[in-house]
C-alpha positions as CSV (number, residue, x, y, z in Angstrom):
1,M,-25.3,-3.2,-22.4
2,A,-21.9,-2.1,-24.7
3,Y,-20.1,-5.5,-25.0
4,L,-16.7,-4.6,-23.2
5,T,-13.0,-6.3,-24.3
6,S,-10.9,-7.5,-21.1
7,S,-8.4,-4.5,-22.5
8,Q,-11.3,-1.8,-22.2
9,I,-12.1,-3.6,-18.7
10,A,-8.5,-3.3,-17.3
11,S,-8.1,0.2,-18.9
12,L,-11.1,1.4,-16.5
13,A,-9.7,-0.9,-13.6
14,I,-6.6,0.7,-12.5
15,P,-8.8,4.3,-12.1
16,L,-11.2,2.3,-9.7
17,L,-8.1,0.8,-7.9
18,H,-6.0,4.1,-7.9
19,R,-9.2,5.5,-6.1
20,S,-9.6,2.2,-3.3
21,V,-6.1,2.3,-2.2
22,V,-4.0,4.8,-0.1
23,L,-0.5,2.4,1.5
24,P,1.2,1.0,-1.7
25,R,1.7,4.7,-2.9
26,T,3.8,5.1,1.0
27,V,5.9,2.8,1.1
28,E,8.9,1.0,-0.9
29,R,7.7,-0.8,-3.7
30,V,9.3,-4.7,-5.5
31,A,9.6,-4.2,-9.1
32,G,7.5,-6.9,-10.7
33,N,10.0,-8.3,-12.6
34,E,12.0,-9.3,-9.3
35,F,8.5,-10.2,-7.4
36,G,7.9,-14.3,-8.9
37,G,6.9,-17.4,-7.4
38,S,3.7,-19.1,-6.7
39,S,1.2,-18.5,-4.3
40,G,2.2,-18.5,-1.0
41,D,5.5,-18.6,-1.9
42,T,8.5,-16.4,0.4
43,I,10.6,-14.2,-1.9
44,T,13.7,-12.7,-0.2
45,V,13.9,-8.8,-0.2
46,R,17.9,-7.6,-0.1
47,V,18.3,-5.0,2.0
48,R,21.7,-2.8,2.4
49,A,23.0,-2.0,5.6
50,N,24.2,1.1,6.6
51,R,28.0,2.0,7.0
52,T,30.1,3.9,9.2
53,A,32.9,5.9,7.6
54,N,36.8,5.3,8.8
55,V,39.1,8.0,9.6
56,Q,42.9,7.5,8.5
57,S,45.3,7.6,10.9
58,S,48.2,8.7,9.6
59,P,49.3,9.2,5.8
60,G,50.1,6.0,4.5
61,A,48.3,4.2,7.6
62,T,47.2,0.7,6.5
63,I,43.3,1.1,5.9
64,S,40.6,-0.8,7.4
65,L,38.2,-2.4,5.1
66,D,34.4,-3.0,5.3
67,T,32.7,-5.9,3.9
68,I,29.0,-5.1,1.5
69,A,26.2,-6.0,3.9
70,E,22.7,-6.9,3.4
71,T,20.3,-8.1,5.2
72,G,17.2,-10.2,3.8
73,V,13.5,-9.1,4.2
74,P,11.4,-12.3,3.7
75,L,8.3,-12.1,1.7
76,Q,5.2,-13.2,1.4
77,V,3.6,-13.9,-2.4
78,H,-0.2,-14.2,-2.7
79,H,-2.7,-14.4,-5.4
80,I,-5.2,-12.5,-5.1
81,Y,-8.1,-12.5,-6.9
82,S,-11.7,-12.0,-7.4
83,A,-13.9,-13.5,-9.6
84,A,-17.6,-13.7,-10.9
85,A,-20.1,-15.9,-13.4
86,L,-22.8,-13.8,-14.9
87,T,-25.7,-16.1,-16.5
88,D,-27.3,-15.4,-19.7
89,E,-30.3,-13.7,-17.5
90,D,-27.6,-11.4,-16.2
91,L,-25.8,-10.4,-19.4
92,T,-29.1,-9.8,-21.4
93,L,-31.5,-8.8,-19.0
94,N,-29.6,-7.5,-16.3
95,L,-27.1,-5.8,-16.1
96,E,-26.8,-2.3,-17.1
97,D,-23.3,-1.0,-16.4
98,F,-20.8,-3.6,-16.6
99,G,-18.4,-1.4,-14.8
100,A,-20.1,-0.8,-11.8
101,Q,-22.1,-3.6,-11.2
102,V,-19.6,-6.3,-11.9
103,L,-16.0,-4.4,-12.4
104,Q,-15.9,-2.0,-9.0
105,P,-16.6,-4.1,-6.5
106,A,-13.9,-7.3,-8.1
107,V,-11.5,-4.1,-8.7
108,Q,-12.2,-2.8,-5.2
109,A,-11.8,-6.1,-3.6
110,V,-9.2,-6.9,-4.8
111,A,-7.2,-3.7,-4.2
112,R,-8.6,-3.7,-0.2
113,K,-7.0,-7.5,0.1
114,S,-3.8,-5.9,-1.3
115,E,-3.4,-3.3,1.0
116,Q,-4.6,-4.8,4.3
117,Y,-1.1,-7.1,3.6
118,I,0.7,-3.7,4.2
119,A,-1.9,-2.6,7.0
120,D,-1.5,-5.7,8.8
121,A,2.3,-5.1,8.8
122,I,1.8,-2.1,10.4
123,N,-0.5,-3.1,12.8
124,G,1.2,-6.1,13.8
125,L,4.5,-3.6,15.2
126,A,4.8,-3.3,18.8
127,A,3.4,0.2,19.9
128,D,5.9,3.0,20.9
129,D,3.1,4.9,22.3
130,A,-0.1,5.2,22.9
131,V,-2.9,7.9,23.1
132,S,-6.6,7.3,25.2
133,A,-9.8,6.1,23.7
134,S,-10.9,10.3,24.1
135,A,-7.9,11.8,22.5
136,T,-8.3,14.8,20.7
137,G,-6.0,16.6,17.7
138,D,-3.9,18.0,20.4
139,D,-3.1,14.6,21.9
140,Y,-2.3,13.3,18.3
141,A,-0.4,16.4,17.4
142,T,1.7,15.9,20.3
143,V,2.6,11.9,19.3
144,I,3.7,12.6,15.8
145,K,6.0,15.3,17.1
146,D,6.9,12.4,19.0
147,A,7.2,10.7,16.2
148,S,9.5,13.2,14.3
149,Q,11.8,13.7,17.4
150,A,12.4,9.3,17.2
151,L,13.3,8.9,13.4
152,D,15.1,12.0,13.8
153,E,17.4,10.2,16.4
154,A,17.5,7.0,14.5
155,D,19.1,9.5,11.7
156,V,16.1,8.5,9.4
157,E,16.2,10.9,6.2
158,A,13.6,13.8,6.1
159,G,11.9,13.3,3.2
160,N,9.6,10.7,2.0
161,R,7.6,10.7,5.8
162,W,4.4,9.7,5.9
163,C,2.1,9.2,8.5
164,A,-0.9,6.9,8.0
165,V,-3.9,7.5,10.3
166,S,-7.2,5.7,11.3
167,P,-10.4,7.1,10.6
168,A,-10.9,8.4,14.4
169,A,-7.5,9.8,14.3
170,A,-8.2,11.4,11.6
171,R,-10.9,13.2,12.6
172,A,-9.5,14.7,15.7
173,L,-6.1,15.8,13.8
174,L,-8.6,17.6,11.3
175,D,-10.0,20.0,14.7
176,Y,-6.5,20.6,15.0
177,D,-5.1,23.9,13.7
178,A,-1.3,23.9,13.0
179,I,-1.9,20.6,10.1
180,E,-1.6,22.1,6.9
181,D,-4.7,21.7,5.5
182,A,-4.4,18.9,1.9
183,S,-6.5,21.8,-0.2
184,A,-3.6,24.1,0.5
185,L,-1.0,21.7,-1.3
186,G,-1.5,22.6,-4.8
187,T,-2.3,18.9,-5.7
188,A,-6.0,18.3,-7.5
189,S,-5.6,14.5,-6.1
190,A,-5.4,15.4,-2.5
191,V,-9.0,13.9,-1.4
192,Q,-8.3,11.7,-4.3
193,D,-5.2,10.1,-2.2
194,A,-6.4,10.5,1.0
195,I,-4.2,13.6,2.2
196,I,-5.5,15.1,4.4
197,G,-2.6,17.5,5.6
198,R,0.9,17.8,6.6
199,F,2.3,17.7,10.2
200,A,5.8,17.6,11.8
201,G,7.5,16.8,8.3
202,F,4.8,14.3,7.4
203,T,2.4,13.8,5.1
204,V,-0.9,12.5,6.8
205,V,-3.3,10.0,5.0
206,K,-6.5,8.4,5.9
207,S,-6.6,4.3,5.9
208,N,-9.4,2.2,7.0
209,A,-7.0,-0.3,7.1
210,L,-5.6,0.9,10.8
211,D,-6.8,-0.4,13.7
212,P,-9.7,1.7,15.1
213,G,-7.7,4.8,16.8
214,S,-4.6,4.3,15.6
215,L,-1.7,5.7,13.4
216,C,1.7,5.1,12.1
217,A,4.5,7.4,11.4
218,Y,7.0,5.9,9.0
219,H,9.6,6.7,5.9
220,R,8.8,4.8,3.4
221,S,11.4,2.3,3.4
222,A,10.2,0.9,6.9
223,F,7.7,-1.4,4.6
224,V,8.0,-3.1,1.2
225,M,5.3,-4.3,-0.8
226,G,5.5,-6.4,-3.9
227,N,2.6,-6.8,-6.8
228,R,2.7,-8.2,-10.1
229,A,-0.3,-9.3,-12.1
230,P,0.0,-12.4,-13.6
231,V,0.3,-13.5,-17.2
232,M,-2.3,-13.2,-19.4
233,V,-3.6,-16.6,-20.4
234,P,-3.7,-18.1,-24.0
235,G,-6.5,-18.3,-26.1
236,V,-9.0,-16.5,-23.6
237,D,-9.4,-13.1,-23.7
238,S,-7.2,-11.2,-21.3
239,S,-5.1,-8.0,-20.5
240,V,-2.8,-7.0,-18.1
241,S,-3.1,-2.8,-17.1
242,T,-0.4,-0.8,-14.8
243,A,0.0,1.9,-13.4
244,D,2.2,3.7,-11.3
245,G,3.7,0.2,-10.4
246,F,0.5,-1.2,-9.8
247,S,-0.7,-4.1,-12.4
248,L,-3.7,-6.8,-12.2
249,R,-5.1,-8.6,-14.8
250,V,-8.6,-9.5,-15.9
251,V,-9.9,-12.5,-17.8
252,R,-13.3,-12.8,-19.4
253,D,-14.0,-16.4,-20.4
254,F,-17.2,-18.6,-20.8
255,D,-18.3,-22.0,-19.2
256,A,-20.3,-23.7,-21.4
257,S,-21.3,-26.2,-18.4
258,K,-22.3,-23.3,-16.4
259,L,-23.8,-21.5,-19.4
260,A,-22.1,-18.4,-17.8
261,E,-19.3,-16.0,-18.2
262,I,-16.6,-16.2,-16.1
263,C,-15.2,-12.0,-15.0
264,A,-12.1,-12.3,-13.0
265,V,-9.8,-9.8,-11.4
266,S,-6.5,-10.7,-9.9
267,T,-3.1,-10.0,-8.5
268,F,0.1,-11.2,-6.6
269,A,0.9,-8.9,-4.0
270,G,2.6,-8.5,-0.4
271,A,4.1,-6.4,2.4
272,A,6.8,-6.5,4.9
273,V,8.1,-4.8,7.6
274,V,12.0,-3.9,6.3
275,D,13.1,-2.0,9.4
276,A,10.6,-1.5,12.9
277,D,13.1,1.7,13.6
278,R,12.6,3.8,10.3
279,A,8.5,3.9,12.0
280,Y,6.7,5.2,15.1
281,R,3.1,3.5,15.8
282,V,0.3,4.3,18.0
283,E,-2.2,2.9,19.4
284,V,-5.3,3.3,21.6
285,G,-4.4,2.5,25.2
286,S,-6.4,0.5,27.5
C-alpha cells in the first residue's frame, strides 16, 4: 500500500464528499470566517428584513425615514468527526486501499451528519400540504405547482428555487412526463448532484435525508448552513481542503500507547431555518 500524507488524503476527501451530499448546495451558506465558536455554541446570523417604499405626498413634503431592520437567526455549531485507529496489523497486512477502506467511510459519515442538520431543519417545518401514502407522480406534481403559487404569492423571487424530494417522491415524479429530464439540462454532473429534473420553476433534487414520502419546495434563502474546518494541529500531520465552500480537516497521528495510527476527519457544521414562508413542505398524511 502506498503511504498517503494528510494533504493527499484531504484532496481525495473533497471529491468523495461532493458525491455524498446534496442539500448544502441548495441553501444559503455562512462564510467560513463568520462561522465560529466552540462545539455546542450558538451564533446569530443577521438577516435583512424587506422594506416597503414610500410615496412623497407633494413636492417638498417631509419624507419618512426607515430604520435598518435586521433579524437574528440562531445557528448552533456542531463539531462533527469520524476517527479510526489503524493498528500495525492493519497498516502492514490488512489495508489494500486506504481511500476505500478508511477515508471514504469517514468522509461519508461526516458528510451525512453535516447534511442531516439541514434535513432536520426541513423535516421540522410544519406541513403546508399532504399526499397519501400511495401518491402518484400527478399528485406530487400538483403539490409542487401549489408550492410555486405559494412562493409567488409570498413575493419570493423566482430564481434559486429548489425542490428536495425523498426517494419515494422522486420515484413517483420520474413517471410524470412533464418533469424536464436531468439529462436535458446540459450538465454532466446532473446524476452526481442528484438532480432529477426541473418542474414549475424548481430544480428537483433527491435526498435520502428527508422524511419518507415527503418533499420541500423552497428558495435557497429559506435555510442557512454554516461550515468551517477545524484549525490544523501543530506538530501533527494534518491538512485542510476546501471546495465549493465545504471544508474539512484530516489528521493522522500515532498513538504509541496503542501502537496504532489515528486517522480523523472532522468539520464544524450547523443549519437553521431563516424564513419558513420561503418554503413549502409536503408530508405523507395519515
